[in-house]
BAKOL-6950 format. One record per residue: residue number from 1; residue in three letters; x, y, z of N, C-alpha, C, CB in turn. Coordinates in nm, 2 decimals. Glycine has a CB too. Example, Ala and Ser with C-alpha at 12.3 -4.5 7.8 and 13.67 -1.06 7.14 Angstrom:
BEGIN
(1 'ala' (1.32 -0.57 0.78) (1.23 -0.45 0.78) (1.32 -0.33 0.78) (1.13 -0.45 0.90));
(2 'ser' (1.28 -0.22 0.71) (1.37 -0.11 0.71) (1.29 0.00 0.79) (1.41 -0.06 0.57));
//
This chain:
BEGIN
(1 'met' (1.62 1.00 -1.03) (1.46 1.01 -1.01) (1.40 0.93 -0.87) (1.38 0.95 -1.14));
(2 'asn' (1.27 0.98 -0.90) (1.21 0.91 -0.76) (1.11 0.84 -0.77) (1.17 0.99 -0.66));
(3 'arg' (1.05 0.78 -0.69) (0.91 0.69 -0.72) (0.79 0.77 -0.80) (0.84 0.64 -0.55));
(4 'ile' (0.79 0.91 -0.75) (0.65 1.00 -0.82) (0.71 1.01 -0.96) (0.59 1.18 -0.75));
(5 'glu' (0.86 1.06 -0.96) (0.85 1.10 -1.06) (0.84 0.94 -1.16) (0.98 1.20 -1.06));
(6 'phe' (0.91 0.80 -1.12) (0.91 0.72 -1.22) (0.77 0.63 -1.23) (1.04 0.64 -1.20));
(7 'met' (0.66 0.69 -1.13) (0.55 0.67 -1.15) (0.46 0.74 -1.27) (0.52 0.68 -1.05));
(8 'glu' (0.51 0.86 -1.26) (0.43 0.95 -1.34) (0.46 0.93 -1.42) (0.42 1.05 -1.34));
(9 'lys' (0.58 0.91 -1.48) (0.62 0.88 -1.67) (0.57 0.76 -1.70) (0.78 0.87 -1.72));
(10 'leu' (0.56 0.69 -1.58) (0.51 0.54 -1.63) (0.33 0.54 -1.69) (0.53 0.42 -1.47));
(11 'arg' (0.27 0.63 -1.57) (0.17 0.64 -1.63) (0.15 0.72 -1.78) (0.11 0.67 -1.55));
(12 'arg' (0.23 0.84 -1.82) (0.24 0.87 -1.91) (0.26 0.78 -2.06) (0.31 0.95 -1.87));
(13 'leu' (0.34 0.68 -2.04) (0.36 0.60 -2.11) (0.28 0.49 -2.17) (0.45 0.57 -2.06));
(14 'leu' (0.17 0.49 -2.03) (0.10 0.37 -2.09) (-0.01 0.42 -2.11) (0.09 0.23 -2.02));
(15 'ser' (-0.05 0.54 -2.14) (-0.19 0.61 -2.19) (-0.21 0.59 -2.26) (-0.22 0.72 -2.20));
(16 'asp' (-0.21 0.50 -2.36) (-0.21 0.41 -2.49) (-0.29 0.27 -2.51) (-0.07 0.36 -2.52));
(17 'ile' (-0.26 0.23 -2.36) (-0.31 0.11 -2.34) (-0.50 0.13 -2.28) (-0.19 0.05 -2.23));
(18 'asp' (-0.57 0.00 -2.30) (-0.66 0.02 -2.21) (-0.66 0.11 -2.08) (-0.69 -0.08 -2.19));
(19 'glu' (-0.79 0.14 -2.00) (-0.77 0.23 -1.87) (-0.74 0.09 -1.73) (-0.95 0.35 -1.84));
(20 'ser' (-0.83 0.02 -1.79) (-0.86 -0.09 -1.67) (-0.73 -0.16 -1.63) (-0.97 -0.21 -1.72));
(21 'glu' (-0.65 -0.18 -1.78) (-0.51 -0.22 -1.78) (-0.41 -0.18 -1.75) (-0.49 -0.23 -1.86));
(22 'arg' (-0.45 -0.02 -1.77) (-0.33 0.06 -1.70) (-0.30 0.09 -1.53) (-0.34 0.19 -1.76));
(23 'glu' (-0.43 0.11 -1.46) (-0.48 0.11 -1.40) (-0.40 0.00 -1.31) (-0.58 0.12 -1.44));
(24 'glu' (-0.45 -0.15 -1.32) (-0.41 -0.25 -1.27) (-0.26 -0.27 -1.28) (-0.47 -0.35 -1.32));
(25 'ala' (-0.19 -0.21 -1.40) (-0.03 -0.20 -1.41) (0.05 -0.13 -1.35) (0.00 -0.17 -1.51));
(26 'leu' (-0.02 0.01 -1.29) (0.00 0.10 -1.17) (0.05 0.02 -1.08) (-0.10 0.18 -1.13));
(27 'ala' (-0.11 -0.02 -1.04) (-0.13 -0.03 -0.91) (0.00 -0.14 -0.85) (-0.31 -0.09 -0.89));
(28 'phe' (0.01 -0.27 -0.94) (0.11 -0.36 -0.94) (0.22 -0.28 -0.88) (0.13 -0.42 -1.08));
(29 'tyr' (0.27 -0.16 -0.96) (0.40 -0.10 -0.97) (0.39 -0.02 -0.80) (0.41 0.01 -1.13));
(30 'glu' (0.30 0.03 -0.76) (0.29 0.07 -0.65) (0.27 0.04 -0.51) (0.25 0.12 -0.67));
(31 'his' (0.24 -0.08 -0.52) (0.25 -0.21 -0.40) (0.41 -0.27 -0.43) (0.09 -0.37 -0.45));
(32 'tyr' (0.46 -0.26 -0.53) (0.62 -0.34 -0.55) (0.68 -0.21 -0.45) (0.70 -0.36 -0.76));
(33 'phe' (0.68 -0.10 -0.50) (0.71 0.01 -0.41) (0.70 0.03 -0.23) (0.63 0.10 -0.47));
(34 'asp' (0.55 0.01 -0.24) (0.54 -0.02 -0.07) (0.54 -0.13 0.00) (0.43 0.01 -0.03));
(35 'asp' (0.58 -0.21 -0.11) (0.66 -0.38 -0.01) (0.77 -0.35 0.02) (0.70 -0.54 -0.09));
(36 'ala' (0.85 -0.29 -0.07) (1.02 -0.24 -0.03) (1.00 -0.14 0.01) (1.14 -0.22 -0.13));
(37 'gly' (0.98 -0.10 0.03) (0.96 0.07 0.18) (1.02 0.17 0.13) (1.04 0.05 0.36));
(38 'ala' (1.01 0.31 0.18) (1.07 0.42 0.09) (1.22 0.36 0.11) (1.03 0.59 0.14));
(39 'glu' (1.29 0.35 0.22) (1.45 0.31 0.23) (1.47 0.27 0.15) (1.51 0.22 0.31));
(40 'asn' (1.42 0.16 0.02) (1.50 0.12 -0.04) (1.43 0.14 -0.21) (1.53 0.00 0.01));
(41 'glu' (1.37 0.25 -0.23) (1.27 0.31 -0.33) (1.41 0.31 -0.44) (1.18 0.49 -0.28));
(42 'gln' (1.51 0.33 -0.44) (1.64 0.37 -0.52) (1.67 0.25 -0.61) (1.77 0.39 -0.41));
(43 'glu' (1.66 0.11 -0.50) (1.73 -0.01 -0.54) (1.62 -0.08 -0.62) (1.78 -0.10 -0.41));
(44 'val' (1.45 -0.06 -0.57) (1.37 -0.09 -0.65) (1.37 -0.03 -0.77) (1.28 -0.09 -0.59));
(45 'ile' (1.43 0.09 -0.80) (1.38 0.15 -0.95) (1.50 0.12 -1.05) (1.36 0.34 -0.96));
(46 'ala' (1.65 0.13 -0.93) (1.73 0.03 -1.04) (1.71 -0.10 -1.09) (1.85 0.00 -1.01));
(47 'ser' (1.67 -0.21 -1.01) (1.61 -0.31 -1.03) (1.46 -0.31 -1.15) (1.60 -0.34 -0.89));
(48 'leu' (1.40 -0.21 -1.13) (1.31 -0.23 -1.27) (1.38 -0.17 -1.41) (1.16 -0.14 -1.24));
(49 'gly' (1.46 -0.07 -1.40) (1.50 0.02 -1.49) (1.45 0.08 -1.54) (1.53 0.01 -1.56));
(50 'ser' (1.41 0.17 -1.66) (1.40 0.26 -1.73) (1.20 0.33 -1.64) (1.44 0.19 -1.90));
(51 'pro' (1.10 0.36 -1.66) (0.98 0.32 -1.69) (0.97 0.28 -1.83) (0.90 0.42 -1.66));
(52 'glu' (1.04 0.36 -1.93) (1.04 0.29 -2.08) (1.03 0.17 -2.10) (1.15 0.31 -2.15));
(53 'lys' (1.15 0.08 -2.01) (1.17 -0.03 -2.04) (1.02 -0.12 -1.98) (1.30 -0.05 -1.99));
(54 'val' (0.99 -0.06 -1.84) (0.88 -0.14 -1.73) (0.70 -0.11 -1.86) (0.86 -0.01 -1.50));
(55 'ala' (0.75 -0.01 -1.93) (0.63 0.08 -2.02) (0.56 -0.07 -2.14) (0.73 0.26 -2.14));
(56 'gln' (0.72 -0.10 -2.18) (0.77 -0.20 -2.31) (0.70 -0.33 -2.29) (0.95 -0.23 -2.32));
(57 'thr' (0.76 -0.36 -2.14) (0.76 -0.52 -2.11) (0.58 -0.53 -2.05) (0.91 -0.56 -1.97));
(58 'ile' (0.51 -0.43 -2.00) (0.36 -0.46 -2.03) (0.33 -0.45 -2.17) (0.27 -0.35 -1.95));
(59 'lys' (0.32 -0.39 -2.22) (0.27 -0.40 -2.33) (0.27 -0.46 -2.45) (0.27 -0.33 -2.35));
(60 'glu' (0.41 -0.55 -2.43) (0.45 -0.66 -2.47) (0.33 -0.80 -2.39) (0.63 -0.66 -2.42));
(61 'gly' (0.35 -0.77 -2.27) (0.28 -0.87 -2.19) (0.12 -0.89 -2.24) (0.29 -0.82 -2.02));
(62 'leu' (0.06 -0.76 -2.29) (-0.08 -0.76 -2.32) (-0.08 -0.82 -2.46) (-0.16 -0.61 -2.32));
(63 'asn' (0.04 -0.79 -2.57) (0.02 -0.78 -2.72) (0.04 -1.00 -2.68) (0.19 -0.64 -2.86));
(64 'asp' (0.09 -1.02 -2.58) (0.14 -1.20 -2.56) (-0.05 -1.27 -2.54) (0.29 -1.22 -2.36));
(65 'ala' (-0.07 -1.17 -2.47) (-0.21 -1.24 -2.44) (-0.33 -1.22 -2.50) (-0.25 -1.22 -2.34));
(66 'asp' (-0.36 -1.10 -2.59) (-0.40 -1.12 -2.70) (-0.42 -1.22 -2.79) (-0.37 -1.08 -2.72));
(67 'arg' (-0.19 -1.26 -2.87) (-0.22 -1.34 -2.95) (-0.26 -1.46 -2.88) (-0.13 -1.35 -3.04));
(68 'val' (-0.24 -1.49 -2.74) (-0.30 -1.63 -2.69) (-0.44 -1.63 -2.74) (-0.29 -1.66 -2.52));
(69 'gln' (-0.50 -1.55 -2.71) (-0.65 -1.56 -2.69) (-0.70 -1.56 -2.83) (-0.71 -1.44 -2.60));
(70 'gly' (-0.61 -1.54 -2.92) (-0.71 -1.52 -3.00) (-0.61 -1.69 -3.13) (-0.71 -1.29 -3.05));
(71 'glu' (-0.55 -1.70 -3.08) (-0.50 -1.83 -3.11) (-0.66 -1.95 -3.09) (-0.34 -1.87 -2.97));
(72 'phe' (-0.74 -1.91 -3.03) (-0.84 -2.05 -2.95) (-0.96 -1.94 -3.00) (-0.82 -2.10 -2.71));
(73 'thr' (-1.01 -1.86 -3.08) (-1.12 -1.81 -3.10) (-1.12 -1.77 -3.22) (-1.15 -1.72 -3.03));
(74 'glu' (-1.24 -1.77 -3.32) (-1.27 -1.80 -3.40) (-1.35 -1.63 -3.50) (-1.34 -1.91 -3.36));
//
């Protein structure tokens, strides 16, 4: 798997979350790849794990944020 494949799969896996959240998350990972450089693409993919794992982490983070907000609102 290369960067393009990874990001395309991640985009599909995040299709069920809010568009602004999805775009923010995708931009974060695009910058992560950019910062690492093309020569380190495979190392980045290995360190991130599968797109499924990344998507799950993002969604869990969103759910945690919703729970925290919910604790302080009535």
